[in-house]
Backbone as a chain_set.jsonl record, in Angstrom:
{"seq": "MAEIRARWLSFYADHIEPASKEIFSHVEKMIVGTLIVSAGAHVSSSEPAIVLFGYLRHGLVGRGVELFGVLLLLLNFLDGLYKLARVNWHVAYQIAMTICYVALTVRLVQLILAFRGE", "coords": {"N": [[-11.085, 10.494, -50.719], [-9.969, 12.266, -48.927], [-12.183, 12.995, -47.497], [-12.858, 10.668, -46.079], [-10.645, 10.45, -44.434], [-10.949, 12.806, -42.927], [-13.362, 12.246, -41.642], [-12.554, 10.038, -40.108], [-10.585, 11.194, -38.435], [-12.173, 13.003, -37.059], [-13.951, 11.236, -35.753], [-12.087, 9.843, -34.186], [-11.07, 11.918, -32.551], [-13.372, 12.628, -31.164], [-14.354, 10.29, -29.894], [-12.51, 8.031, -29.47], [-10.015, 9.056, -28.505], [-10.643, 10.501, -26.011], [-11.641, 8.337, -24.492], [-9.463, 6.554, -24.417], [-7.608, 8.114, -23.026], [-8.864, 8.297, -20.513], [-8.891, 5.589, -19.751], [-6.116, 4.954, -19.643], [-5.364, 6.763, -17.692], [-6.715, 5.796, -15.417], [-5.539, 3.256, -15.22], [-2.889, 3.982, -14.752], [-3.145, 5.254, -12.24], [-4.014, 3.048, -10.784], [-1.776, 1.37, -10.898], [0.093, 2.912, -9.479], [-1.161, 2.945, -6.97], [-1.114, 0.173, -6.348], [1.629, -0.236, -6.233], [2.249, 1.277, -3.97], [0.801, -0.12, -1.988], [2.142, -2.577, -2.148], [4.72, -1.796, -1.384], [4.252, -1.06, 1.27], [3.443, -3.549, 2.285], [5.789, -4.974, 1.982], [7.536, -3.616, 3.725], [6.263, -4.045, 6.181], [6.38, -6.785, 6.399], [8.982, -7.678, 6.624], [12.218, -6.969, 8.072], [13.436, -4.033, 6.991], [16.351, -2.762, 5.245], [16.782, -0.098, 5.528], [16.657, 2.306, 8.038], [13.891, 3.726, 9.526], [13.738, 6.763, 10.489], [14.666, 6.003, 12.935], [13.098, 5.637, 15.342], [10.54, 4.744, 14.69], [8.306, 2.013, 14.384], [8.651, -0.644, 12.128], [6.605, -2.363, 11.26], [4.276, -0.954, 11.925], [4.533, 1.395, 10.407], [4.564, 0.245, 7.869], [1.977, -0.859, 7.718], [0.498, 1.498, 7.776], [1.294, 2.675, 5.355], [0.318, 0.747, 3.592], [-2.444, 1.042, 4.106], [-2.832, 3.657, 3.166], [-2.301, 3.231, 0.414], [-4.372, 1.444, -0.217], [-6.532, 3.124, 0.234], [-6.117, 5.006, -1.808], [-6.498, 3.306, -4.028], [-9.181, 2.62, -3.633], [-10.453, 5.131, -3.902], [-9.814, 5.674, -6.587], [-11.158, 3.548, -7.776], [-13.858, 4.151, -7.091], [-14.129, 6.585, -8.437], [-13.849, 5.739, -11.103], [-16.058, 4.015, -11.252], [-18.139, 5.812, -10.875], [-17.86, 7.405, -13.189], [-18.337, 5.449, -15.075], [-20.978, 4.82, -14.513], [-22.262, 7.103, -15.365], [-22.201, 6.862, -18.095], [-24.279, 5.315, -18.816], [-24.565, 2.516, -19.306], [-25.305, -1.005, -19.313], [-26.092, -2.622, -16.198], [-24.925, -5.091, -15.708], [-22.583, -4.98, -17.186], [-21.202, -3.036, -15.746], [-20.854, -4.379, -13.323], [-19.241, -6.476, -14.192], [-16.959, -5.017, -14.97], [-16.227, -4.052, -12.457], [-15.509, -6.419, -11.092], [-13.355, -7.211, -12.698], [-11.595, -5.056, -12.227], [-11.036, -5.265, -9.459], [-9.916, -7.863, -9.379], [-7.688, -7.511, -11.065], [-6.254, -5.582, -9.635], [-5.591, -6.941, -7.229], [-4.061, -8.98, -8.32], [-1.938, -7.525, -9.448], [-0.691, -6.52, -7.125], [0.187, -8.944, -5.991], [1.946, -9.749, -8.012], [3.89, -7.717, -7.988], [4.902, -8.039, -5.402], [5.987, -10.581, -5.712], [8.106, -10.096, -7.462], [9.87, -8.596, -6.014], [12.176, -9.676, -4.984], [14.388, -11.38, -2.906]], "CA": [[-10.136, 9.992, -49.745], [-9.81, 13.288, -47.895], [-13.394, 12.97, -46.666], [-12.738, 9.519, -45.175], [-9.636, 10.834, -43.44], [-11.553, 13.816, -42.054], [-14.332, 11.538, -40.783], [-11.82, 9.224, -39.134], [-9.976, 12.086, -37.456], [-13.254, 13.531, -36.233], [-14.397, 10.136, -34.887], [-11.009, 9.592, -33.231], [-11.007, 13.016, -31.591], [-14.596, 12.679, -30.355], [-14.689, 9.063, -29.168], [-11.414, 7.141, -29.091], [-8.995, 9.743, -27.711], [-11.049, 10.695, -24.603], [-11.768, 7.043, -23.814], [-8.127, 6.005, -24.149], [-7.007, 8.919, -21.964], [-9.475, 7.883, -19.247], [-8.436, 4.237, -19.425], [-4.715, 5.005, -19.232], [-5.301, 7.495, -16.424], [-7.109, 4.88, -14.34], [-4.513, 2.209, -15.104], [-1.73, 4.601, -14.115], [-3.462, 5.429, -10.823], [-4.077, 1.727, -10.184], [-0.401, 0.893, -10.744], [0.696, 3.663, -8.375], [-1.76, 2.435, -5.736], [-0.612, -1.168, -6.054], [3.027, -0.104, -5.805], [2.247, 1.757, -2.587], [0.379, -1.243, -1.149], [3.227, -3.557, -2.137], [5.818, -1.262, -0.573], [3.838, -1.191, 2.666], [3.472, -4.966, 2.65], [7.191, -5.377, 2.088], [8.103, -3.036, 4.938], [5.677, -4.652, 7.377], [6.623, -8.23, 6.463], [10.378, -7.993, 6.925], [13.029, -5.86, 8.56], [14.135, -3.42, 5.856], [17.728, -2.338, 5.477], [16.772, 1.334, 5.822], [16.04, 2.621, 9.32], [12.939, 4.811, 9.353], [13.864, 7.798, 11.512], [15.22, 5.435, 14.155], [12.164, 5.306, 16.422], [9.275, 4.214, 14.195], [8.253, 0.561, 14.182], [8.499, -0.937, 10.709], [5.294, -2.945, 11.013], [3.27, 0.1, 12.016], [4.694, 2.255, 9.236], [4.149, -0.542, 6.714], [0.509, -0.934, 7.696], [0.019, 2.825, 7.399], [1.521, 2.842, 3.916], [-0.666, -0.118, 2.937], [-3.76, 1.675, 4.243], [-2.839, 4.78, 2.238], [-2.422, 2.681, -0.934], [-5.729, 0.904, -0.376], [-7.413, 4.283, 0.13], [-5.961, 5.524, -3.172], [-7.154, 2.37, -4.939], [-10.621, 2.745, -3.439], [-10.888, 6.389, -4.519], [-9.724, 5.491, -8.035], [-12.249, 2.644, -8.143], [-15.122, 4.878, -7.005], [-14.145, 7.556, -9.53], [-14.129, 4.997, -12.329], [-17.436, 3.517, -11.208], [-19.009, 6.973, -11.086], [-17.793, 7.768, -14.601], [-18.966, 4.364, -15.826], [-22.424, 4.919, -14.302], [-22.769, 8.231, -16.155], [-22.258, 6.48, -19.5], [-25.593, 4.688, -18.969], [-24.469, 1.173, -19.831], [-26.027, -2.009, -18.542], [-25.542, -2.881, -14.866], [-24.082, -6.286, -15.786], [-21.267, -4.539, -17.656], [-20.561, -2.343, -14.626], [-20.439, -5.415, -12.372], [-18.094, -7.166, -14.797], [-15.811, -4.12, -14.865], [-15.851, -4.026, -11.041], [-14.816, -7.671, -10.793], [-12.059, -7.155, -13.389], [-10.741, -4.07, -11.549], [-10.585, -5.839, -8.186], [-9.026, -8.992, -9.671], [-6.44, -6.991, -11.608], [-5.534, -4.909, -8.559], [-5.019, -7.967, -6.353], [-3.017, -9.69, -9.066], [-0.78, -6.639, -9.563], [0.001, -6.514, -5.828], [0.88, -10.224, -5.887], [3.047, -9.757, -8.967], [4.937, -6.813, -7.504], [5.527, -8.688, -4.252], [6.781, -11.718, -6.195], [9.3, -9.614, -8.137], [10.701, -7.733, -5.176], [13.459, -10.355, -4.85], [14.968, -11.358, -1.556]], "C": [[-9.957, 10.98, -48.59], [-11.015, 13.306, -46.959], [-13.353, 11.819, -45.666], [-11.74, 9.829, -44.068], [-10.205, 11.85, -42.439], [-12.572, 13.17, -41.12], [-13.621, 10.73, -39.708], [-11.202, 10.095, -38.048], [-11.018, 12.697, -36.529], [-13.757, 12.468, -35.252], [-13.358, 9.852, -33.802], [-10.976, 10.668, -32.148], [-12.216, 13.046, -30.667], [-14.785, 11.468, -29.458], [-13.479, 8.299, -28.635], [-10.406, 7.839, -28.176], [-9.431, 9.993, -26.263], [-11.145, 9.39, -23.831], [-10.396, 6.465, -23.483], [-7.41, 6.808, -23.068], [-7.561, 8.527, -20.605], [-8.969, 6.509, -18.807], [-6.994, 4.265, -18.929], [-4.538, 5.772, -17.926], [-5.659, 6.587, -15.258], [-6.092, 3.762, -14.138], [-3.274, 2.764, -14.405], [-1.962, 4.777, -12.607], [-3.526, 4.081, -10.104], [-2.672, 1.173, -9.958], [0.293, 1.611, -9.596], [0.141, 3.162, -7.039], [-1.246, 1.054, -5.367], [0.855, -1.138, -5.649], [3.122, 0.371, -4.359], [1.832, 0.64, -1.634], [1.489, -2.281, -1.038], [4.412, -3.085, -1.307], [5.482, -1.368, 0.909], [3.859, -2.63, 3.138], [4.903, -5.458, 2.814], [7.819, -4.854, 3.377], [7.557, -3.728, 6.18], [5.98, -6.137, 7.501], [8.052, -8.593, 6.832], [11.084, -6.747, 7.448], [13.769, -5.245, 7.38], [15.542, -2.966, 6.243], [17.801, -0.866, 5.866], [16.052, 1.557, 7.148], [15.151, 3.845, 9.138], [12.965, 5.743, 10.553], [14.302, 7.251, 12.867], [14.207, 4.963, 15.171], [10.86, 4.667, 15.95], [9.36, 2.699, 14.001], [7.929, 0.275, 12.723], [7.116, -1.502, 10.394], [4.198, -1.902, 11.009], [3.34, 1.027, 10.797], [4.234, 1.524, 7.976], [2.648, -0.648, 6.598], [-0.099, 0.41, 7.316], [0.173, 3.091, 5.917], [0.544, 1.972, 3.127], [-2.055, 0.503, 2.973], [-3.886, 2.863, 3.293], [-3.005, 4.297, 0.8], [-3.802, 2.123, -1.204], [-6.734, 2.046, -0.519], [-7.326, 4.901, -1.267], [-6.651, 4.617, -4.19], [-8.673, 2.471, -4.845], [-11.159, 4.021, -4.074], [-10.844, 6.305, -6.041], [-10.858, 4.6, -8.535], [-13.59, 3.377, -8.134], [-15.242, 5.931, -8.101], [-14.477, 6.873, -10.858], [-15.55, 4.481, -12.381], [-18.431, 4.651, -11.433], [-19.033, 7.372, -12.558], [-18.449, 6.707, -15.472], [-20.486, 4.426, -15.687], [-23.033, 6.06, -15.117], [-22.922, 7.876, -17.628], [-23.587, 5.812, -19.829], [-25.513, 3.359, -19.725], [-25.205, 0.218, -18.908], [-25.318, -2.291, -17.215], [-24.619, -4.101, -14.879], [-22.668, -5.928, -16.266], [-20.513, -3.834, -16.536], [-20.081, -3.339, -13.577], [-19.229, -6.17, -12.908], [-16.837, -6.308, -14.722], [-15.32, -4.026, -13.421], [-15.046, -5.26, -10.676], [-13.434, -7.682, -11.459], [-11.101, -6.2, -12.691], [-10.179, -4.646, -10.26], [-9.604, -6.98, -8.432], [-7.674, -8.507, -10.194], [-5.608, -6.297, -10.536], [-4.855, -5.919, -7.637], [-3.88, -8.691, -7.058], [-1.762, -8.829, -9.229], [0.0, -6.564, -8.258], [0.786, -7.801, -5.661], [2.097, -10.265, -6.804], [4.203, -8.878, -8.501], [5.652, -7.423, -6.305], [6.392, -9.869, -4.669], [8.087, -11.266, -6.831], [10.221, -8.784, -7.251], [12.066, -8.356, -4.912], [14.068, -10.242, -3.472], [16.343, -11.925, -1.559]], "O": [[-9.814, 10.584, -47.433], [-10.882, 13.596, -45.771], [-13.772, 11.983, -44.52], [-11.972, 9.505, -42.903], [-9.957, 11.747, -41.238], [-12.636, 13.511, -39.939], [-14.027, 10.73, -38.546], [-11.288, 9.765, -36.865], [-10.76, 12.885, -35.34], [-13.966, 12.751, -34.073], [-13.706, 9.645, -32.639], [-10.865, 10.355, -30.963], [-12.1, 13.448, -29.509], [-15.327, 11.601, -28.361], [-13.441, 7.959, -27.453], [-9.988, 7.263, -27.172], [-8.65, 9.718, -25.352], [-10.778, 9.33, -22.658], [-10.19, 5.943, -22.388], [-6.673, 6.232, -22.268], [-6.806, 8.432, -19.638], [-8.658, 6.298, -17.635], [-6.684, 3.662, -17.902], [-3.647, 5.453, -17.139], [-4.987, 6.602, -14.227], [-5.817, 3.369, -13.005], [-2.679, 2.091, -13.564], [-1.08, 4.484, -11.8], [-3.135, 3.982, -8.941], [-2.412, 0.565, -8.919], [1.009, 0.981, -8.818], [0.896, 2.977, -6.085], [-0.97, 0.789, -4.197], [1.281, -1.931, -4.809], [3.984, -0.087, -3.609], [2.446, 0.47, -0.58], [1.745, -2.805, 0.045], [5.039, -3.88, -0.606], [6.339, -1.728, 1.716], [4.251, -2.905, 4.272], [5.186, -6.271, 3.694], [8.556, -5.579, 4.046], [8.301, -3.973, 7.13], [5.854, -6.7, 8.588], [8.307, -9.701, 7.303], [10.605, -5.624, 7.286], [14.656, -5.889, 6.819], [15.864, -2.813, 7.421], [18.783, -0.435, 6.471], [14.951, 1.045, 7.35], [15.606, 4.88, 8.652], [12.263, 5.506, 11.536], [14.303, 7.988, 13.853], [14.447, 3.947, 15.823], [10.139, 4.095, 16.768], [10.364, 2.179, 13.513], [7.029, 0.89, 12.151], [6.522, -1.157, 9.372], [3.288, -1.957, 10.181], [2.31, 1.394, 10.231], [3.588, 2.119, 7.114], [2.098, -0.539, 5.502], [-1.105, 0.456, 6.607], [-0.716, 3.667, 5.289], [0.004, 2.408, 2.11], [-2.766, 0.488, 1.968], [-4.936, 3.054, 2.68], [-3.771, 4.89, 0.039], [-4.347, 2.303, -2.293], [-7.679, 1.949, -1.302], [-8.346, 5.276, -1.844], [-7.312, 5.102, -5.108], [-9.368, 2.416, -5.859], [-12.209, 3.997, -4.717], [-11.741, 6.812, -6.713], [-11.447, 4.861, -9.584], [-14.376, 3.236, -9.071], [-16.328, 6.149, -8.637], [-15.289, 7.373, -11.636], [-16.183, 4.504, -13.437], [-19.447, 4.469, -12.105], [-20.097, 7.647, -13.113], [-19.051, 7.03, -16.496], [-21.207, 4.119, -16.637], [-24.196, 5.986, -15.514], [-23.692, 8.521, -18.339], [-23.979, 5.75, -20.995], [-26.282, 3.108, -20.653], [-25.671, 0.611, -17.839], [-24.093, -2.207, -17.127], [-23.636, -4.138, -14.139], [-21.684, -6.505, -15.804], [-19.304, -4.019, -16.394], [-19.008, -3.158, -13.001], [-18.298, -6.47, -12.159], [-15.756, -6.825, -14.439], [-14.115, -3.93, -13.188], [-14.01, -5.154, -10.02], [-12.456, -8.115, -10.849], [-9.913, -6.5, -12.572], [-8.983, -4.531, -9.995], [-8.571, -7.06, -7.767], [-6.633, -9.036, -9.806], [-4.383, -6.415, -10.532], [-3.68, -5.768, -7.304], [-2.851, -8.978, -6.448], [-0.646, -9.343, -9.157], [1.231, -6.546, -8.279], [1.939, -7.764, -5.233], [3.155, -10.76, -6.417], [5.366, -9.266, -8.614], [6.876, -7.334, -6.203], [7.422, -10.131, -4.048], [9.085, -11.983, -6.75], [11.261, -8.317, -7.716], [13.025, -7.633, -4.641], [14.243, -9.146, -2.939], [16.988, -11.988, -0.513]]}, "num_chains": 1, "name": "protein.A"}
């Protein structure tokens, strides 16, 4: 019984733990990026209650925040694609993961914008 436990702990430490850390790291970065994009979209779509330094136009600041969030999402996507390419899996799997990442990102932005409440 102790040998099975030792094998499982070794397998977990070598394979499952690093993969789960990478997955959660990318999901966390994706959520932060989508929150930034959603905040920029909210600021540029309506007049917010908070005045931004008095002289800045809300639409311009909102578009800048959206651009920053999209840039973060793009960098996270490229990092994930690079790490996925190093694993040496089939190209079809990489394409499927790309489509899932883009679809999930767009859906998260839509969901956050829907829950902002007006």
